[in-house]
C-alpha positions as CSV (number, residue, x, y, z in Angstrom):
1,X,118.0,72.8,67.6
2,X,118.9,73.7,71.2
3,X,122.6,73.5,70.4
4,X,122.2,76.4,67.9
5,X,119.9,78.4,70.3
6,X,122.2,78.1,73.4
7,X,124.8,80.4,72.1
8,X,123.9,83.9,73.4
9,X,126.4,85.6,71.1
10,X,125.1,83.9,68.0
11,X,121.5,84.7,69.0
12,X,122.1,88.4,69.4
13,X,124.1,88.6,66.2
14,X,121.6,86.7,64.2
15,X,118.4,88.5,65.1
16,X,117.4,86.4,68.1
17,X,116.3,82.8,68.3
18,X,113.7,83.1,65.6
19,X,116.2,84.6,63.1
20,X,118.8,82.0,63.6
21,X,116.1,79.2,63.7
22,X,114.8,80.5,60.3
23,X,118.3,80.2,58.7
24,X,118.8,76.8,60.2
25,X,115.5,75.6,58.7
26,X,116.7,76.3,55.3
27,X,118.8,73.2,55.5
28,X,115.8,71.3,56.8
29,X,113.7,72.6,53.9
30,X,116.2,71.9,51.2
31,X,117.4,68.4,52.1
32,X,114.5,66.3,50.7
33,X,115.5,67.4,47.2
34,X,118.9,65.9,47.6
35,X,117.8,62.9,49.5
36,X,114.6,61.9,47.8
37,X,115.0,63.3,44.2
38,X,118.7,63.0,43.5
39,X,119.6,59.9,45.6
40,X,117.2,57.3,46.8
41,X,113.8,57.8,45.0
42,X,113.4,59.7,41.8
43,X,117.0,59.1,40.5
44,X,116.7,55.3,40.5
45,X,113.2,55.6,39.0
46,X,114.5,57.9,36.2
47,X,117.2,55.3,35.4
48,X,115.1,52.2,35.5
49,X,111.6,53.3,34.4
50,X,111.6,56.2,32.0
51,X,113.0,54.2,29.2
52,X,113.4,50.7,28.1
53,X,117.2,50.5,28.8
54,X,118.7,51.2,32.3
55,X,122.2,51.8,30.8
56,X,120.7,54.6,28.6
57,X,119.0,55.9,31.7
58,X,122.2,56.0,33.6
59,X,123.8,57.9,30.7
60,X,120.9,60.3,30.7
61,X,121.0,60.9,34.4
62,X,124.8,61.5,34.2
63,X,124.3,63.9,31.3
64,X,121.7,65.9,33.4
65,X,124.2,66.0,36.4
66,X,127.0,67.1,34.1
67,X,124.9,69.9,32.4
68,X,123.7,71.2,35.8
69,X,127.4,71.2,37.1
70,X,128.6,73.2,34.1
71,X,125.7,75.6,34.7
72,X,126.5,76.0,38.3
73,X,130.2,76.5,37.5
74,X,129.2,79.5,35.3
75,X,126.6,80.9,37.6
76,X,127.6,80.2,41.2
77,X,130.3,83.0,41.2
78,X,127.8,85.5,39.8
79,X,125.5,84.5,42.7
80,X,128.2,85.3,45.2
81,X,128.9,88.6,43.5
82,X,125.1,89.5,43.8
83,X,125.1,88.4,47.4
84,X,127.9,90.8,48.3
85,X,126.9,93.8,46.2
86,X,123.1,93.7,46.5
87,X,122.4,91.4,49.5
88,X,118.7,90.6,49.4
89,X,119.6,87.0,49.9
90,X,116.0,86.0,50.8
91,X,114.6,87.6,47.7
92,X,117.0,85.6,45.5
93,X,116.2,82.5,47.3
94,X,112.5,83.2,46.8
95,X,113.0,83.8,43.2
96,X,114.9,80.5,42.7
97,X,112.3,78.7,44.7
98,X,109.7,79.4,42.0
99,X,111.8,77.5,39.5
100,X,112.8,74.7,41.9
101,X,109.2,74.1,43.1
102,X,107.7,74.3,39.5
103,X,110.3,71.8,38.0
104,X,109.9,69.5,40.8
105,X,106.1,69.6,40.6
106,X,106.3,68.7,36.9
107,X,108.1,65.4,37.8
108,X,104.5,64.1,38.5
109,X,103.9,63.8,34.8
110,X,107.1,61.6,34.2
111,X,105.2,58.4,33.8
112,X,107.1,55.1,32.9
113,X,108.1,55.2,29.3
114,X,108.0,59.0,29.1
115,X,111.6,59.4,27.9
116,X,114.5,61.2,29.4
117,X,114.6,64.6,27.8
118,X,112.1,66.8,29.6
119,X,112.4,65.1,32.9
120,X,116.2,65.6,32.8
121,X,115.6,69.2,31.9
122,X,113.4,69.6,35.0
123,X,116.2,68.0,37.0
124,X,118.7,70.4,35.7
125,X,116.6,73.4,36.5
126,X,115.8,72.2,40.0
127,X,119.5,71.3,40.7
128,X,120.7,74.7,39.7
129,X,118.1,76.5,41.6
130,X,118.7,74.4,44.7
131,X,122.5,74.9,44.5
132,X,122.4,78.6,43.9
133,X,120.0,79.0,46.8
134,X,122.7,77.2,49.0
135,X,125.1,79.9,47.8
136,X,122.9,82.8,49.0
137,X,122.0,81.0,52.2
138,X,125.5,80.0,53.1
139,X,126.7,83.6,52.5
140,X,124.4,84.8,55.2
141,X,126.1,82.7,57.9
142,X,129.1,85.0,58.6
143,X,126.6,87.9,59.2
144,X,124.4,86.0,61.5
145,X,126.8,84.6,64.1
146,X,130.3,85.5,65.3
147,X,133.3,83.6,64.1
148,X,133.7,81.5,67.3
149,X,130.0,80.1,66.9
150,X,130.2,79.4,63.1
151,X,131.5,75.8,63.4
152,X,128.9,74.8,65.9
153,X,125.9,76.4,64.2
154,X,127.0,75.1,60.8
155,X,127.2,71.5,62.0
156,X,123.9,71.7,64.0
157,X,122.2,73.1,60.8
158,X,123.5,70.4,58.6
159,X,122.4,67.8,61.1
160,X,118.9,69.2,61.3
161,X,118.9,69.2,57.5
162,X,119.6,65.5,57.4
163,X,116.7,65.0,59.8
164,X,114.6,67.1,57.4
165,X,115.6,64.9,54.6
166,X,115.0,61.7,56.6
167,X,111.5,62.3,57.8
168,X,109.8,62.5,54.2
169,X,112.1,59.6,53.1
170,X,110.9,57.4,55.9
171,X,107.3,58.5,55.3
172,X,107.8,57.6,51.6
173,X,108.9,54.1,52.1
174,X,106.5,53.3,54.9
175,X,103.4,54.7,53.4
176,X,103.7,55.6,49.8
177,X,106.2,53.2,48.0
178,X,105.0,49.7,47.4
179,X,106.9,46.7,46.1
180,X,105.6,46.0,42.6
181,X,105.6,42.2,43.3
182,X,103.6,42.4,46.6
183,X,101.7,45.6,46.2
184,X,102.4,46.6,49.8
185,X,104.9,49.0,51.5
186,X,107.9,48.3,53.7
187,X,105.5,47.7,56.7
188,X,103.0,45.7,54.8
189,X,100.3,48.4,54.1
190,X,98.7,49.3,50.8
191,X,100.1,52.7,49.5
192,X,98.3,55.8,50.5
193,X,96.0,57.5,48.0
194,X,95.8,54.2,46.0
195,X,99.2,54.9,44.4
196,X,99.9,52.4,41.7
197,X,103.5,50.9,41.8
198,X,103.1,49.8,38.3
199,X,102.6,53.4,37.2
200,X,105.5,54.6,39.3
201,X,103.0,56.9,41.1
202,X,104.8,57.1,44.4
203,X,108.2,58.0,42.7
204,X,106.5,60.7,40.6
205,X,104.8,62.1,43.7
206,X,108.2,62.6,45.3
207,X,108.7,65.6,43.2
208,X,105.7,67.6,44.3
209,X,106.2,66.4,47.9
210,X,109.8,67.7,47.9
211,X,108.6,71.0,46.5
212,X,105.7,71.3,49.0
213,X,108.1,70.6,51.9
214,X,110.6,73.2,50.7
215,X,108.1,76.0,50.2
216,X,106.4,75.3,53.7
217,X,109.8,75.3,55.7
218,X,111.2,78.3,53.8
219,X,108.6,80.6,55.5
220,X,110.5,81.0,58.8
221,X,113.6,82.2,56.9
222,X,111.5,84.8,55.1
223,X,109.6,85.9,58.2
224,X,112.4,86.0,60.9
225,X,115.9,86.0,59.5
226,X,117.5,89.5,59.1
227,X,119.5,90.4,56.1
228,X,121.2,93.4,54.4
229,X,119.6,94.9,51.4
230,X,121.6,97.5,49.3
231,X,120.0,99.7,46.7
232,X,122.3,99.0,43.7
233,X,121.0,98.1,40.3
234,X,121.7,94.5,39.2
235,X,123.5,95.5,36.2
236,X,125.9,97.7,38.1
237,X,126.1,95.2,40.9
238,X,127.3,92.6,38.4
239,X,129.7,94.9,36.6
240,X,131.3,95.9,39.9
241,X,131.1,92.6,41.5
242,X,132.7,90.7,38.5
243,X,135.7,93.2,38.8
244,X,135.8,92.4,42.5
245,X,135.6,88.7,41.7
246,X,138.5,88.8,39.2
247,X,140.5,90.7,41.9
248,X,139.7,88.0,44.5
249,X,140.7,85.3,42.2
250,X,143.9,87.1,41.2
251,X,144.9,87.5,44.9
252,X,144.0,84.1,46.0
253,X,147.6,83.0,45.7
254,X,148.2,85.6,48.4
255,X,145.7,84.0,50.7
256,X,147.5,80.8,50.6
257,X,145.3,79.0,53.2
258,X,142.1,79.9,51.5
259,X,143.5,78.8,48.0
260,X,144.8,75.5,49.4
261,X,141.5,74.9,51.1
262,X,139.4,75.5,48.0
263,X,141.7,73.1,46.0
264,X,141.7,70.5,48.8
265,X,137.9,70.6,48.9
266,X,137.6,70.4,45.2
267,X,139.3,67.1,45.3
268,X,137.8,65.5,48.5
269,X,134.4,66.6,47.6
270,X,134.8,64.8,44.2
271,X,135.3,61.6,46.4
272,X,132.4,62.4,48.8
273,X,129.9,63.1,46.0
274,X,131.1,59.9,44.0
275,X,130.5,57.7,47.0
276,X,126.9,59.3,47.6
277,X,126.1,58.9,44.0
278,X,127.5,55.4,43.4
279,X,127.6,53.7,46.8
280,X,124.0,52.7,47.1
281,X,123.9,51.2,43.7
282,X,127.2,49.5,44.2
283,X,126.1,47.8,47.4
284,X,122.7,46.9,46.0
285,X,124.2,45.3,42.9
286,X,126.8,43.3,44.9
287,X,124.2,41.8,47.3
288,X,121.1,41.9,45.1
289,X,119.0,44.2,47.4
290,X,115.3,44.8,46.9
291,X,113.7,48.2,46.9
292,X,112.9,47.6,50.6
293,X,116.6,47.1,51.5
294,X,117.7,50.0,49.4
295,X,115.2,52.2,51.1
296,X,116.1,51.1,54.5
297,X,119.8,51.5,53.6
298,X,119.1,55.2,52.7
299,X,117.2,55.8,56.0
300,X,120.0,54.3,58.0
301,X,122.7,56.4,56.3
302,X,120.6,59.6,56.9
303,X,120.3,58.6,60.6
304,X,124.1,58.1,60.9
305,X,124.7,61.5,59.1
306,X,122.3,63.2,61.5
307,X,124.0,61.7,64.5
308,X,127.5,62.6,63.1
309,X,126.5,66.4,62.6
310,X,125.0,66.6,66.1
311,X,128.0,64.8,67.5
312,X,130.3,67.3,65.6
313,X,128.3,70.2,66.8
314,X,128.7,69.2,70.4
315,X,132.6,68.8,69.8
316,X,132.9,72.1,68.0
317,X,133.4,73.9,71.4
318,X,136.7,71.9,71.7
319,X,137.7,71.3,68.1
320,X,138.2,73.9,65.3
321,X,136.6,73.5,61.9
322,X,140.0,72.5,60.4
323,X,140.4,69.8,62.9
324,X,136.9,68.5,62.2
325,X,137.6,68.4,58.6
326,X,140.8,66.4,59.1
327,X,139.1,64.0,61.4
328,X,136.1,63.4,59.1
329,X,138.4,62.8,56.1
330,X,140.5,60.3,58.0
331,X,137.2,58.4,58.9
332,X,136.0,58.6,55.2
333,X,139.2,57.1,54.0
334,X,139.1,54.2,56.4
335,X,135.4,53.6,56.0
336,X,135.5,53.7,52.2
337,X,138.4,51.2,52.1
338,X,136.2,48.9,54.3
339,X,133.0,49.5,52.2
340,X,134.7,48.9,48.8
341,X,136.6,45.8,50.0
342,X,133.6,44.0,51.4
343,X,132.5,41.0,49.3
344,X,130.2,38.0,50.1
345,X,133.2,36.3,51.9
346,X,134.4,39.0,54.1
347,X,135.9,42.6,54.2
348,X,139.3,44.5,54.3
349,X,140.7,42.2,51.5
350,X,140.0,38.9,53.5
351,X,141.3,40.3,56.9
352,X,137.7,40.2,58.4
353,X,135.7,37.0,57.7
354,X,132.0,37.3,57.1
355,X,129.8,36.0,60.0
356,X,127.1,33.4,59.3
357,X,123.9,34.3,57.3
358,X,121.0,35.1,59.8
359,X,118.3,35.6,57.3
360,X,116.1,38.6,56.8
361,X,117.0,42.1,55.8
362,X,120.8,42.4,55.4
363,X,120.9,38.8,56.4
364,X,124.4,37.8,55.4
365,X,127.4,38.7,57.5
366,X,129.0,40.5,54.6
367,X,125.9,42.6,54.2
368,X,126.0,43.6,57.9
369,X,129.7,44.5,57.5
370,X,128.9,46.6,54.4
371,X,126.2,48.4,56.1
372,X,128.4,49.0,59.2
373,X,131.1,50.7,57.0
374,X,128.3,52.7,55.2
375,X,127.1,54.0,58.5
376,X,130.6,55.2,59.3
377,X,130.8,57.0,56.0
378,X,127.3,58.5,56.7
379,X,128.7,59.5,60.2
380,X,131.5,61.4,58.6
381,X,130.2,62.9,55.3
382,X,127.9,65.4,57.1
383,X,130.6,66.8,59.3
384,X,133.2,67.1,56.5
385,X,130.7,69.3,54.6
386,X,129.4,71.4,57.4
387,X,132.9,71.9,58.9
388,X,134.1,73.0,55.5
389,X,131.4,75.5,55.3
390,X,132.3,76.8,58.8
391,X,136.0,76.9,58.0
392,X,135.4,79.2,55.0
393,X,132.8,81.3,56.9
394,X,135.1,81.9,59.7
395,X,138.3,82.9,57.6
396,X,136.9,85.2,55.0
397,X,135.9,88.9,55.3
398,X,132.2,89.2,56.2
399,X,131.9,91.8,53.4
400,X,133.1,89.4,50.8
401,X,131.5,86.2,52.0
402,X,129.2,86.0,48.9
403,X,132.0,85.9,46.3
404,X,134.0,83.3,48.4
405,X,131.0,81.1,48.8
406,X,130.4,81.5,45.1
407,X,134.0,80.2,44.6
408,X,133.3,77.6,47.1
409,X,130.4,76.3,45.1
410,X,132.4,76.6,41.8
411,X,135.2,74.4,43.2
412,X,132.7,72.0,44.5
413,X,131.2,71.6,41.1
414,X,133.7,72.4,38.4
415,X,135.3,68.9,38.6
416,X,132.3,67.0,40.0
417,X,132.4,64.8,36.9
418,X,135.9,63.4,37.8
419,X,134.8,61.1,40.6
420,X,132.1,59.4,38.6
421,X,134.2,59.6,35.5
422,X,137.2,57.8,37.0
423,X,134.8,55.1,38.3
424,X,133.3,54.6,34.7
425,X,136.7,54.6,33.0
426,X,138.4,52.2,35.5
427,X,135.4,49.8,35.7
428,X,135.2,49.7,31.9
429,X,138.9,48.9,31.7
430,X,139.1,46.3,34.4
431,X,135.5,44.9,34.4
432,X,135.6,45.4,38.2
433,X,133.3,47.8,40.0
434,X,135.4,47.4,43.1
435,X,138.5,48.7,41.2
436,X,136.3,51.6,39.8
437,X,135.2,52.4,43.4
438,X,138.8,52.4,44.6
439,X,139.4,55.6,42.6
440,X,137.3,57.4,45.3
441,X,140.1,56.7,47.7
442,X,142.5,58.7,45.5
443,X,140.4,61.8,45.5
444,X,139.9,61.6,49.3
445,X,143.6,61.2,49.9
446,X,144.5,63.9,47.5
447,X,142.2,66.4,49.1
448,X,143.5,65.3,52.6
449,X,147.1,65.7,51.5
450,X,146.5,69.4,50.4
451,X,144.3,70.2,53.4
452,X,147.2,69.1,55.7
453,X,149.1,72.2,54.3
454,X,146.3,74.5,55.4
455,X,147.4,76.1,58.7
456,X,144.9,78.7,59.4
457,X,142.3,77.5,62.1
458,X,139.8,80.4,61.9
459,X,139.7,84.0,63.1
460,X,137.6,85.9,60.5
461,X,139.2,88.8,58.7
462,X,137.6,92.0,60.1
463,X,135.1,93.9,57.9
464,X,136.8,96.3,55.6
465,X,140.2,94.5,55.4
466,X,141.3,93.9,51.9
467,X,141.8,90.4,50.6
C-alpha cells in the first residue's frame, strides 16, 4: 500500500492517507466474492453438488450469470446517474452491502441436492449488488486523486484487491476444504469446525465468510474516505440524470476516443471474462486435476495477478494507462494462445515439447507449461482491468465520472455472454474444447485492434467543460 501513500498530491486530494487507504481497501474487501464465490469455490460446488447432473448445473450457473448481466446492463447506467447527481457514494455502497451480505450468508443453507433456483437467485442478487457497488466506488476515484496519479493508484488498489481475495482463498484450502476421499485438507489437516466434506460444509461456509470479510473491510471506507453529498431528491436526480445520460450517449461519437475505448473494452473484456470463467475448468478437464490441484492453481493465478498489478503500479510513473492496456492485451493474446494450445504432448501446436513427468502436483511437463502460461495470463489480466479503469478516470470530466463509469460497467456486461456463448457453440459444433477456447483470442484481438485507434493518453477534462 506504500505505493499509493507515497504520492503527496494524491494524498492531499483524497483526504489524507486514511482517506485514500479507505478507498483502496474497497477492492480488498470486495475481491473474495469474485475469487471464492464466483470462480474457485462456490461456483464449482453449485455446478457439481446442488443437483444430480453437472451439465444442468452448468446451465443453471450460466443462466444466473446471464440474468445478473442483463440486470446490470439496465441498472449500472442509473447507478452512474445517481453518483453524479446525488453523490453519497458510501451510502449507496452501504445500502447495497445489506443485500450482498444477506444473499451470501444464505448460501450456507445450499446443501447438496438443494436444487438450483434459490441459490442461483442469491448469486444474482449478490452479483448485482457487488457490481453496482463497484460503479459507485470507481466513480469516486477522479475526485480522490489528480489525473497524473490515477493510473498508479488504480493499479496498486487492484493488486491489493487480489491480495484480499487470495488470503481467504488460501485459508479456505489449507484449513477448511477437505478432499472427500481422504477427509483432510491440502496440508493434511482435518478441516476446522468439523466441517463435513460430504455435506459441502466448507463450500457453503464460503458465502458467509465472503460476506463477513466484505463488511469488516468496508469500515475504513465509511470512516475515512471523503465524498460529496448533494441534497437532491432521488426522483429528481434520476429524471435529470437520465436526460444527462441520454445527452452523453448522443455525443459519444464526438468524444471519439472515449467511444472507441468503450467499444474496445467491451470486446477484450468478453475475452478476459471468458478465460477467467472457463480457463480453470478447461485445464482441470484436460489434465484430470483434483480439488487440491484446482485450489493450488487458483492460488497461483491470484499471486501472479497481485504481482502483475504491483509491477504495473511501479511502471505507471513511466507508462500511460493507454500503454499499459496495450502491453497487457499483447501479453494476454500470446499467453492465451500458449495456454489453449497446450496438450499432454506439448505446447504451441507442437513447437514446444513437453518435458518428462516428475510426479507430484502438476507433475507432467505439459501441466507445468500450462500453469506457466496461466501465470502469464494472471500477470496481465489485473493490469488490463486496472489500467482500463485508470484510462477512463483520467480522460472524462470529474463532474460526469459517475455516468461514464455507469456506461463503463454497461459495456463490460452487455455482451458478457458472447465469450462463453461462442465457446459453447464452437465446442458443440467441433467437439473440441480447444477450438471453443480459441474464440477467446478473437475477442482479445478485436478489442486490441479497436484500442489501437484510441489516441488520447490522458489529461482529464476540467470540471465544468461540456462533453
